[in-house]
PDB file of N, CA, C and O in Angstrom:
ATOM      1  N   MET A   1     192.190 131.294  80.623  1.00  0.00           N
ATOM      2  CA  MET A   1     192.123 129.984  81.460  1.00  0.00           C
ATOM      3  C   MET A   1     191.945 128.827  81.550  1.00  0.00           C
ATOM      4  O   MET A   1     190.727 128.751  81.712  1.00  0.00           O
ATOM      5  N   SER A   2     192.385 127.730  81.556  1.00  0.00           N
ATOM      6  CA  SER A   2     191.206 126.554  81.368  1.00  0.00           C
ATOM      7  C   SER A   2     191.044 125.974  82.793  1.00  0.00           C
ATOM      8  O   SER A   2     191.917 126.042  83.658  1.00  0.00           O
ATOM      9  N   ILE A   3     190.024 125.488  82.917  1.00  0.00           N
ATOM     10  CA  ILE A   3     189.681 124.925  84.407  1.00  0.00           C
ATOM     11  C   ILE A   3     190.888 124.382  85.316  1.00  0.00           C
ATOM     12  O   ILE A   3     191.162 124.636  86.488  1.00  0.00           O
ATOM     13  N   LYS A   4     191.493 123.579  84.414  1.00  0.00           N
ATOM     14  CA  LYS A   4     192.649 122.694  85.084  1.00  0.00           C
ATOM     15  C   LYS A   4     193.635 123.952  85.531  1.00  0.00           C
ATOM     16  O   LYS A   4     194.120 123.820  86.655  1.00  0.00           O
ATOM     17  N   GLU A   5     193.996 125.151  84.804  1.00  0.00           N
ATOM     18  CA  GLU A   5     195.012 125.696  85.519  1.00  0.00           C
ATOM     19  C   GLU A   5     194.351 126.706  86.510  1.00  0.00           C
ATOM     20  O   GLU A   5     194.995 127.162  87.455  1.00  0.00           O
ATOM     21  N   ALA A   6     192.966 127.068  86.255  1.00  0.00           N
ATOM     22  CA  ALA A   6     192.241 127.699  87.559  1.00  0.00           C
ATOM     23  C   ALA A   6     191.943 127.336  88.724  1.00  0.00           C
ATOM     24  O   ALA A   6     191.913 128.120  89.673  1.00  0.00           O
ATOM     25  N   LEU A   7     191.582 125.613  88.833  1.00  0.00           N
ATOM     26  CA  LEU A   7     191.767 124.627  89.635  1.00  0.00           C
ATOM     27  C   LEU A   7     192.968 124.492  90.520  1.00  0.00           C
ATOM     28  O   LEU A   7     192.903 124.407  91.746  1.00  0.00           O
ATOM     29  N   GLY A   8     194.276 124.474  89.680  1.00  0.00           N
ATOM     30  CA  GLY A   8     195.547 124.424  90.207  1.00  0.00           C
ATOM     31  C   GLY A   8     196.074 125.507  91.141  1.00  0.00           C
ATOM     32  O   GLY A   8     196.677 125.264  92.187  1.00  0.00           O
ATOM     33  N   LYS A   9     195.748 126.927  90.595  1.00  0.00           N
ATOM     34  CA  LYS A   9     196.074 128.355  91.065  1.00  0.00           C
ATOM     35  C   LYS A   9     195.061 128.355  92.611  1.00  0.00           C
ATOM     36  O   LYS A   9     195.281 128.887  93.699  1.00  0.00           O
ATOM     37  N   LYS A  10     194.105 127.659  92.206  1.00  0.00           N
ATOM     38  CA  LYS A  10     193.599 127.525  93.723  1.00  0.00           C
ATOM     39  C   LYS A  10     193.517 127.020  94.620  1.00  0.00           C
ATOM     40  O   LYS A  10     193.013 127.332  95.699  1.00  0.00           O
ATOM     41  N   LYS A  11     194.372 125.535  94.022  1.00  0.00           N
ATOM     42  CA  LYS A  11     194.688 124.465  95.136  1.00  0.00           C
ATOM     43  C   LYS A  11     195.716 124.541  95.530  1.00  0.00           C
ATOM     44  O   LYS A  11     196.238 123.681  96.239  1.00  0.00           O
ATOM     45  N   GLU A  12     196.436 125.953  95.037  1.00  0.00           N
ATOM     46  CA  GLU A  12     197.989 126.276  95.581  1.00  0.00           C
ATOM     47  C   GLU A  12     197.720 127.603  96.571  1.00  0.00           C
ATOM     48  O   GLU A  12     198.575 128.074  97.322  1.00  0.00           O
ATOM     49  N   ALA A  13     196.654 127.996  96.448  1.00  0.00           N
ATOM     50  CA  ALA A  13     196.413 129.025  97.761  1.00  0.00           C
ATOM     51  C   ALA A  13     195.877 128.586  98.797  1.00  0.00           C
ATOM     52  O   ALA A  13     196.038 129.024  99.936  1.00  0.00           O
ATOM     53  N   VAL A  14     195.021 127.443  98.365  1.00  0.00           N
ATOM     54  CA  VAL A  14     194.513 126.446  99.398  1.00  0.00           C
ATOM     55  C   VAL A  14     195.226 126.009 100.369  1.00  0.00           C
ATOM     56  O   VAL A  14     195.022 126.129 101.577  1.00  0.00           O
ATOM     57  N   GLU A  15     196.413 125.292  99.603  1.00  0.00           N
ATOM     58  CA  GLU A  15     197.758 124.434 100.323  1.00  0.00           C
ATOM     59  C   GLU A  15     198.541 125.399 101.342  1.00  0.00           C
ATOM     60  O   GLU A  15     199.036 125.136 102.437  1.00  0.00           O
ATOM     61  N   ALA A  16     198.481 126.803 100.502  1.00  0.00           N
ATOM     62  CA  ALA A  16     199.622 127.733 101.414  1.00  0.00           C
ATOM     63  C   ALA A  16     198.833 127.926 102.803  1.00  0.00           C
ATOM     64  O   ALA A  16     199.361 127.758 103.902  1.00  0.00           O
ATOM     65  N   ILE A  17     197.249 128.370 102.563  1.00  0.00           N
ATOM     66  CA  ILE A  17     196.759 128.614 103.768  1.00  0.00           C
ATOM     67  C   ILE A  17     196.983 127.335 104.834  1.00  0.00           C
ATOM     68  O   ILE A  17     197.535 127.425 105.931  1.00  0.00           O
ATOM     69  N   LEU A  18     196.497 126.300 104.324  1.00  0.00           N
ATOM     70  CA  LEU A  18     196.449 124.794 105.326  1.00  0.00           C
ATOM     71  C   LEU A  18     197.856 124.977 105.708  1.00  0.00           C
ATOM     72  O   LEU A  18     198.052 124.493 106.823  1.00  0.00           O
ATOM     73  N   GLU A  19     198.964 125.530 105.156  1.00  0.00           N
ATOM     74  CA  GLU A  19     200.716 125.087 105.843  1.00  0.00           C
ATOM     75  C   GLU A  19     200.716 126.398 106.673  1.00  0.00           C
ATOM     76  O   GLU A  19     201.690 126.534 107.413  1.00  0.00           O
ATOM     77  N   SER A  20     199.819 127.351 106.676  1.00  0.00           N
ATOM     78  CA  SER A  20     200.028 128.247 107.820  1.00  0.00           C
ATOM     79  C   SER A  20     199.635 127.652 108.940  1.00  0.00           C
ATOM     80  O   SER A  20     200.122 128.235 109.909  1.00  0.00           O
ATOM     81  N   PHE A  21     198.880 126.629 109.276  1.00  0.00           N
ATOM     82  CA  PHE A  21     197.978 126.573 110.643  1.00  0.00           C
ATOM     83  C   PHE A  21     198.688 125.119 110.530  1.00  0.00           C
ATOM     84  O   PHE A  21     197.788 124.377 110.922  1.00  0.00           O
ATOM     85  N   LEU A  22     199.788 124.305 110.216  1.00  0.00           N
ATOM     86  CA  LEU A  22     200.731 123.506 110.524  1.00  0.00           C
ATOM     87  C   LEU A  22     201.248 123.575 111.846  1.00  0.00           C
ATOM     88  O   LEU A  22     201.924 124.561 112.139  1.00  0.00           O
ATOM     89  N   ALA A  23     201.004 122.526 112.846  1.00  0.00           N
ATOM     90  CA  ALA A  23     201.859 122.626 114.081  1.00  0.00           C
ATOM     91  C   ALA A  23     203.272 122.278 113.742  1.00  0.00           C
ATOM     92  O   ALA A  23     203.459 121.555 112.763  1.00  0.00           O
ATOM     93  N   GLU A  24     204.510 122.805 114.595  1.00  0.00           N
ATOM     94  CA  GLU A  24     205.159 122.443 114.530  1.00  0.00           C
ATOM     95  C   GLU A  24     205.981 121.311 115.569  1.00  0.00           C
ATOM     96  O   GLU A  24     206.066 121.185 116.790  1.00  0.00           O
ATOM     97  N   GLU A  25     206.716 120.317 113.970  1.00  0.00           N
ATOM     98  CA  GLU A  25     206.808 118.984 114.558  1.00  0.00           C
ATOM     99  C   GLU A  25     207.934 119.186 115.599  1.00  0.00           C
ATOM    100  O   GLU A  25     209.001 119.024 115.007  1.00  0.00           O
ATOM    101  N   LYS A  26     208.085 119.397 116.560  1.00  0.00           N
ATOM    102  CA  LYS A  26     209.197 119.353 117.828  1.00  0.00           C
ATOM    103  C   LYS A  26     208.439 118.960 118.951  1.00  0.00           C
ATOM    104  O   LYS A  26     207.208 118.973 118.955  1.00  0.00           O
ATOM    105  N   GLY A  27     209.503 118.431 120.400  1.00  0.00           N
ATOM    106  CA  GLY A  27     209.125 118.466 121.463  1.00  0.00           C
ATOM    107  C   GLY A  27     208.443 117.066 121.133  1.00  0.00           C
ATOM    108  O   GLY A  27     208.399 116.320 120.154  1.00  0.00           O
ATOM    109  N   PHE A  28     207.864 117.074 122.601  1.00  0.00           N
ATOM    110  CA  PHE A  28     207.426 115.580 123.403  1.00  0.00           C
ATOM    111  C   PHE A  28     206.520 114.910 122.636  1.00  0.00           C
ATOM    112  O   PHE A  28     206.486 113.680 122.581  1.00  0.00           O
ATOM    113  N   ASP A  29     205.594 115.816 121.886  1.00  0.00           N
ATOM    114  CA  ASP A  29     204.311 115.280 121.186  1.00  0.00           C
ATOM    115  C   ASP A  29     204.455 115.447 119.590  1.00  0.00           C
ATOM    116  O   ASP A  29     203.496 115.723 118.869  1.00  0.00           O
ATOM    117  N   ARG A  30     205.941 115.220 119.063  1.00  0.00           N
ATOM    118  CA  ARG A  30     205.929 115.491 118.071  1.00  0.00           C
ATOM    119  C   ARG A  30     205.362 114.052 116.805  1.00  0.00           C
ATOM    120  O   ARG A  30     205.010 114.324 115.657  1.00  0.00           O
ATOM    121  N   ILE A  31     205.386 113.084 117.177  1.00  0.00           N
ATOM    122  CA  ILE A  31     204.570 111.995 116.626  1.00  0.00           C
ATOM    123  C   ILE A  31     202.975 112.399 116.267  1.00  0.00           C
ATOM    124  O   ILE A  31     202.422 112.289 115.173  1.00  0.00           O
ATOM    125  N   GLY A  32     202.525 112.797 117.267  1.00  0.00           N
ATOM    126  CA  GLY A  32     200.834 113.457 117.146  1.00  0.00           C
ATOM    127  C   GLY A  32     201.067 114.499 115.980  1.00  0.00           C
ATOM    128  O   GLY A  32     200.336 114.507 114.990  1.00  0.00           O
ATOM    129  N   ARG A  33     202.044 115.314 116.132  1.00  0.00           N
ATOM    130  CA  ARG A  33     201.854 116.409 115.501  1.00  0.00           C
ATOM    131  C   ARG A  33     201.960 116.129 113.925  1.00  0.00           C
ATOM    132  O   ARG A  33     201.348 116.688 113.015  1.00  0.00           O
ATOM    133  N   GLU A  34     203.026 114.981 113.858  1.00  0.00           N
ATOM    134  CA  GLU A  34     203.166 114.965 112.675  1.00  0.00           C
ATOM    135  C   GLU A  34     202.008 114.111 111.975  1.00  0.00           C
ATOM    136  O   GLU A  34     201.653 114.500 110.862  1.00  0.00           O
ATOM    137  N   ALA A  35     201.592 113.356 112.342  1.00  0.00           N
ATOM    138  CA  ALA A  35     200.173 112.804 112.371  1.00  0.00           C
ATOM    139  C   ALA A  35     198.954 113.658 112.204  1.00  0.00           C
ATOM    140  O   ALA A  35     197.958 113.206 111.638  1.00  0.00           O
ATOM    141  N   MET A  36     198.991 114.648 112.587  1.00  0.00           N
ATOM    142  CA  MET A  36     197.981 115.700 112.525  1.00  0.00           C
ATOM    143  C   MET A  36     198.134 116.693 111.553  1.00  0.00           C
ATOM    144  O   MET A  36     197.249 117.521 111.339  1.00  0.00           O
ATOM    145  N   ASN A  37     199.819 116.656 110.596  1.00  0.00           N
ATOM    146  CA  ASN A  37     200.049 117.630 109.825  1.00  0.00           C
ATOM    147  C   ASN A  37     199.696 116.465 108.531  1.00  0.00           C
ATOM    148  O   ASN A  37     198.952 116.752 107.593  1.00  0.00           O
ATOM    149  N   TYR A  38     200.317 115.242 108.670  1.00  0.00           N
ATOM    150  CA  TYR A  38     199.949 114.836 107.671  1.00  0.00           C
ATOM    151  C   TYR A  38     198.503 114.358 107.081  1.00  0.00           C
ATOM    152  O   TYR A  38     198.318 114.203 105.874  1.00  0.00           O
ATOM    153  N   SER A  39     197.642 114.174 107.932  1.00  0.00           N
ATOM    154  CA  SER A  39     196.235 114.145 107.986  1.00  0.00           C
ATOM    155  C   SER A  39     195.872 115.664 106.895  1.00  0.00           C
ATOM    156  O   SER A  39     195.233 115.611 105.844  1.00  0.00           O
ATOM    157  N   LEU A  40     196.437 116.838 107.464  1.00  0.00           N
ATOM    158  CA  LEU A  40     195.803 117.834 107.055  1.00  0.00           C
ATOM    159  C   LEU A  40     196.388 118.209 105.641  1.00  0.00           C
ATOM    160  O   LEU A  40     195.793 118.922 104.833  1.00  0.00           O
ATOM    161  N   MET A  41     197.482 117.707 105.466  1.00  0.00           N
ATOM    162  CA  MET A  41     198.334 117.740 104.238  1.00  0.00           C
ATOM    163  C   MET A  41     197.948 116.333 103.057  1.00  0.00           C
ATOM    164  O   MET A  41     198.549 116.103 102.008  1.00  0.00           O
ATOM    165  N   ALA A  42     196.884 115.625 103.583  1.00  0.00           N
ATOM    166  CA  ALA A  42     196.639 114.472 102.744  1.00  0.00           C
ATOM    167  C   ALA A  42     196.072 114.780 101.450  1.00  0.00           C
ATOM    168  O   ALA A  42     195.186 115.610 101.651  1.00  0.00           O
ATOM    169  N   PRO A  43     196.158 114.508 100.206  1.00  0.00           N
ATOM    170  CA  PRO A  43     195.409 114.857  99.120  1.00  0.00           C
ATOM    171  C   PRO A  43     194.085 114.599  99.220  1.00  0.00           C
ATOM    172  O   PRO A  43     193.794 113.823 100.130  1.00  0.00           O
ATOM    173  N   GLY A  44     192.927 115.137  98.366  1.00  0.00           N
ATOM    174  CA  GLY A  44     191.895 115.125  98.909  1.00  0.00           C
ATOM    175  C   GLY A  44     190.978 116.050  99.679  1.00  0.00           C
ATOM    176  O   GLY A  44     189.751 116.067  99.779  1.00  0.00           O
ATOM    177  N   LYS A  45     191.969 116.845 100.216  1.00  0.00           N
ATOM    178  CA  LYS A  45     191.385 118.007 101.130  1.00  0.00           C
ATOM    179  C   LYS A  45     191.259 119.442 100.843  1.00  0.00           C
ATOM    180  O   LYS A  45     191.276 120.302 101.723  1.00  0.00           O
ATOM    181  N   ARG A  46     191.078 119.771  99.075  1.00  0.00           N
ATOM    182  CA  ARG A  46     191.348 120.842  98.676  1.00  0.00           C
ATOM    183  C   ARG A  46     190.381 121.259  98.235  1.00  0.00           C
ATOM    184  O   ARG A  46     190.339 122.470  98.020  1.00  0.00           O
ATOM    185  N   ILE A  47     188.962 120.240  97.854  1.00  0.00           N
ATOM    186  CA  ILE A  47     187.626 120.644  96.812  1.00  0.00           C
ATOM    187  C   ILE A  47     186.672 121.272  97.640  1.00  0.00           C
ATOM    188  O   ILE A  47     185.946 122.202  97.290  1.00  0.00           O
ATOM    189  N   ARG A  48     186.702 120.623  98.980  1.00  0.00           N
ATOM    190  CA  ARG A  48     185.918 121.574  99.784  1.00  0.00           C
ATOM    191  C   ARG A  48     185.962 122.647  99.993  1.00  0.00           C
ATOM    192  O   ARG A  48     184.929 123.309 100.096  1.00  0.00           O
ATOM    193  N   PRO A  49     187.373 123.262 100.146  1.00  0.00           N
ATOM    194  CA  PRO A  49     187.274 124.653 100.222  1.00  0.00           C
ATOM    195  C   PRO A  49     186.982 125.717  99.056  1.00  0.00           C
ATOM    196  O   PRO A  49     186.421 126.808  99.151  1.00  0.00           O
ATOM    197  N   ILE A  50     187.590 125.007  97.789  1.00  0.00           N
ATOM    198  CA  ILE A  50     187.598 125.714  96.524  1.00  0.00           C
ATOM    199  C   ILE A  50     185.758 125.729  96.163  1.00  0.00           C
ATOM    200  O   ILE A  50     184.962 126.634  95.913  1.00  0.00           O
ATOM    201  N   LEU A  51     185.699 124.954  96.233  1.00  0.00           N
ATOM    202  CA  LEU A  51     183.786 124.602  96.180  1.00  0.00           C
ATOM    203  C   LEU A  51     182.853 125.925  96.911  1.00  0.00           C
ATOM    204  O   LEU A  51     182.101 126.776  96.437  1.00  0.00           O
ATOM    205  N   VAL A  52     183.440 125.534  98.616  1.00  0.00           N
ATOM    206  CA  VAL A  52     182.774 126.871  99.346  1.00  0.00           C
ATOM    207  C   VAL A  52     182.964 128.387  98.820  1.00  0.00           C
ATOM    208  O   VAL A  52     182.179 129.335  98.832  1.00  0.00           O
ATOM    209  N   GLU A  53     184.363 128.265  98.331  1.00  0.00           N
ATOM    210  CA  GLU A  53     184.821 129.920  97.824  1.00  0.00           C
ATOM    211  C   GLU A  53     184.128 130.499  96.898  1.00  0.00           C
ATOM    212  O   GLU A  53     183.670 131.642  96.883  1.00  0.00           O
ATOM    213  N   GLU A  54     184.048 129.453  95.916  1.00  0.00           N
ATOM    214  CA  GLU A  54     183.311 129.780  94.838  1.00  0.00           C
ATOM    215  C   GLU A  54     181.639 129.763  95.025  1.00  0.00           C
ATOM    216  O   GLU A  54     180.959 130.366  94.194  1.00  0.00           O
ATOM    217  N   ALA A  55     181.140 129.208  95.898  1.00  0.00           N
ATOM    218  CA  ALA A  55     179.574 129.428  96.291  1.00  0.00           C
ATOM    219  C   ALA A  55     179.673 130.994  96.863  1.00  0.00           C
ATOM    220  O   ALA A  55     178.848 131.853  96.551  1.00  0.00           O
ATOM    221  N   PHE A  56     180.846 131.241  97.775  1.00  0.00           N
ATOM    222  CA  PHE A  56     180.584 132.423  98.389  1.00  0.00           C
ATOM    223  C   PHE A  56     180.854 133.667  97.369  1.00  0.00           C
ATOM    224  O   PHE A  56     180.324 134.726  97.706  1.00  0.00           O
ATOM    225  N   PHE A  57     181.621 133.668  96.154  1.00  0.00           N
ATOM    226  CA  PHE A  57     181.577 134.427  95.327  1.00  0.00           C
ATOM    227  C   PHE A  57     180.640 134.544  94.318  1.00  0.00           C
ATOM    228  O   PHE A  57     180.694 135.448  93.484  1.00  0.00           O
ATOM    229  N   SER A  58     179.514 133.423  94.344  1.00  0.00           N
ATOM    230  CA  SER A  58     178.213 133.562  93.337  1.00  0.00           C
ATOM    231  C   SER A  58     177.189 134.265  93.894  1.00  0.00           C
ATOM    232  O   SER A  58     176.171 134.627  93.303  1.00  0.00           O
ATOM    233  N   VAL A  59     177.510 134.486  95.220  1.00  0.00           N
ATOM    234  CA  VAL A  59     176.338 135.533  95.905  1.00  0.00           C
ATOM    235  C   VAL A  59     176.828 136.755  96.568  1.00  0.00           C
ATOM    236  O   VAL A  59     176.122 137.582  97.145  1.00  0.00           O
ATOM    237  N   VAL A  60     178.265 136.790  96.410  1.00  0.00           N
ATOM    238  CA  VAL A  60     178.742 138.712  97.026  1.00  0.00           C
ATOM    239  C   VAL A  60     178.998 139.281  95.444  1.00  0.00           C
ATOM    240  O   VAL A  60     179.451 138.809  94.401  1.00  0.00           O
ATOM    241  N   GLU A  61     178.515 140.394  95.832  1.00  0.00           N
ATOM    242  CA  GLU A  61     178.557 141.799  94.654  1.00  0.00           C
ATOM    243  C   GLU A  61     180.405 141.483  94.278  1.00  0.00           C
ATOM    244  O   GLU A  61     181.202 140.956  95.055  1.00  0.00           O
ATOM    245  N   LYS A  62     180.636 141.886  93.168  1.00  0.00           N
ATOM    246  CA  LYS A  62     181.794 141.824  92.273  1.00  0.00           C
ATOM    247  C   LYS A  62     182.291 143.152  93.164  1.00  0.00           C
ATOM    248  O   LYS A  62     183.520 143.118  93.095  1.00  0.00           O
ATOM    249  N   LYS A  63     181.957 144.116  93.835  1.00  0.00           N
ATOM    250  CA  LYS A  63     182.873 145.279  94.131  1.00  0.00           C
ATOM    251  C   LYS A  63     183.153 144.975  95.756  1.00  0.00           C
ATOM    252  O   LYS A  63     184.105 145.319  96.456  1.00  0.00           O
ATOM    253  N   ARG A  64     182.130 144.312  96.037  1.00  0.00           N
ATOM    254  CA  ARG A  64     182.956 143.824  97.533  1.00  0.00           C
ATOM    255  C   ARG A  64     183.541 142.883  97.717  1.00  0.00           C
ATOM    256  O   ARG A  64     183.795 142.547  98.874  1.00  0.00           O
ATOM    257  N   ARG A  65     183.965 142.116  96.606  1.00  0.00           N
ATOM    258  CA  ARG A  65     184.338 140.361  96.884  1.00  0.00           C
ATOM    259  C   ARG A  65     186.041 140.866  97.253  1.00  0.00           C
ATOM    260  O   ARG A  65     186.627 141.886  96.890  1.00  0.00           O
ATOM    261  N   LYS A  66     186.431 139.954  97.934  1.00  0.00           N
ATOM    262  CA  LYS A  66     187.841 139.712  98.690  1.00  0.00           C
ATOM    263  C   LYS A  66     187.977 138.310  98.614  1.00  0.00           C
ATOM    264  O   LYS A  66     186.962 137.648  98.403  1.00  0.00           O
ATOM    265  N   SER A  67     189.139 137.715  98.762  1.00  0.00           N
ATOM    266  CA  SER A  67     189.191 136.118  99.140  1.00  0.00           C
ATOM    267  C   SER A  67     188.178 135.905 100.369  1.00  0.00           C
ATOM    268  O   SER A  67     187.932 136.420 101.460  1.00  0.00           O
ATOM    269  N   PHE A  68     187.727 134.830  99.548  1.00  0.00           N
ATOM    270  CA  PHE A  68     187.015 134.194 100.972  1.00  0.00           C
ATOM    271  C   PHE A  68     187.515 133.680 102.233  1.00  0.00           C
ATOM    272  O   PHE A  68     186.797 133.538 103.223  1.00  0.00           O
ATOM    273  N   PHE A  69     188.979 133.351 102.182  1.00  0.00           N
ATOM    274  CA  PHE A  69     189.924 133.053 102.953  1.00  0.00           C
ATOM    275  C   PHE A  69     190.395 133.908 103.884  1.00  0.00           C
ATOM    276  O   PHE A  69     190.792 133.541 104.990  1.00  0.00           O
ATOM    277  N   GLN A  70     190.366 135.728 103.269  1.00  0.00           N
ATOM    278  CA  GLN A  70     190.550 136.722 104.485  1.00  0.00           C
ATOM    279  C   GLN A  70     189.442 136.920 105.213  1.00  0.00           C
ATOM    280  O   GLN A  70     189.509 137.388 106.349  1.00  0.00           O
ATOM    281  N   PHE A  71     188.226 136.564 104.597  1.00  0.00           N
ATOM    282  CA  PHE A  71     186.969 136.740 105.041  1.00  0.00           C
ATOM    283  C   PHE A  71     186.495 135.800 106.099  1.00  0.00           C
ATOM    284  O   PHE A  71     185.786 136.140 107.047  1.00  0.00           O
ATOM    285  N   TYR A  72     186.948 134.561 105.865  1.00  0.00           N
ATOM    286  CA  TYR A  72     186.170 133.051 106.735  1.00  0.00           C
ATOM    287  C   TYR A  72     187.527 132.974 108.111  1.00  0.00           C
ATOM    288  O   TYR A  72     187.402 132.868 109.331  1.00  0.00           O
ATOM    289  N   ILE A  73     188.642 133.071 107.322  1.00  0.00           N
ATOM    290  CA  ILE A  73     189.574 132.653 108.444  1.00  0.00           C
ATOM    291  C   ILE A  73     189.993 133.675 109.586  1.00  0.00           C
ATOM    292  O   ILE A  73     190.912 133.444 110.372  1.00  0.00           O
ATOM    293  N   PRO A  74     189.313 134.691 109.591  1.00  0.00           N
ATOM    294  CA  PRO A  74     189.540 135.346 110.938  1.00  0.00           C
ATOM    295  C   PRO A  74     188.143 135.653 111.413  1.00  0.00           C
ATOM    296  O   PRO A  74     187.975 136.679 112.072  1.00  0.00           O
ATOM    297  N   LEU A  75     187.210 134.927 111.164  1.00  0.00           N
ATOM    298  CA  LEU A  75     185.862 134.741 111.643  1.00  0.00           C
ATOM    299  C   LEU A  75     185.987 133.408 112.786  1.00  0.00           C
ATOM    300  O   LEU A  75     185.419 133.152 113.848  1.00  0.00           O
ATOM    301  N   TRP A  76     186.833 132.862 112.122  1.00  0.00           N
ATOM    302  CA  TRP A  76     187.058 131.245 112.391  1.00  0.00           C
ATOM    303  C   TRP A  76     187.933 131.218 113.325  1.00  0.00           C
ATOM    304  O   TRP A  76     187.525 130.826 114.418  1.00  0.00           O
ATOM    305  N   LEU A  77     189.018 131.517 113.235  1.00  0.00           N
ATOM    306  CA  LEU A  77     189.677 132.166 114.550  1.00  0.00           C
ATOM    307  C   LEU A  77     188.924 132.681 115.638  1.00  0.00           C
ATOM    308  O   LEU A  77     188.897 132.044 116.691  1.00  0.00           O
ATOM    309  N   LEU A  78     188.164 134.008 115.491  1.00  0.00           N
ATOM    310  CA  LEU A  78     187.027 134.689 116.683  1.00  0.00           C
ATOM    311  C   LEU A  78     186.386 133.251 117.404  1.00  0.00           C
ATOM    312  O   LEU A  78     186.599 133.140 118.611  1.00  0.00           O
ATOM    313  N   SER A  79     185.728 132.310 116.823  1.00  0.00           N
ATOM    314  CA  SER A  79     184.876 131.354 117.235  1.00  0.00           C
ATOM    315  C   SER A  79     185.816 130.394 118.148  1.00  0.00           C
ATOM    316  O   SER A  79     185.234 129.460 118.700  1.00  0.00           O
ATOM    317  N   LYS A  80     186.894 130.500 118.313  1.00  0.00           N
ATOM    318  CA  LYS A  80     187.291 129.366 119.061  1.00  0.00           C
ATOM    319  C   LYS A  80     187.860 130.255 120.317  1.00  0.00           C
ATOM    320  O   LYS A  80     188.349 129.695 121.298  1.00  0.00           O
TER     321      LYS A  80
END
């Protein structure tokens, strides 16, 4: 698998996670939600999560690995 293909797969995974957090664009604050969603899905927001995931994988034992996002997102939600 080439680097381009690997990054493409990781980008798709990051986009799926980001899309799961998008606010519904309805109601009286529709314009604000559209702006937030546009900002979240703007290009250039994919490389940091991919690099953080790779750094995480570089220090975690192979047998204990699961997706960084499976580990991080629940912790992030608990901190809110």
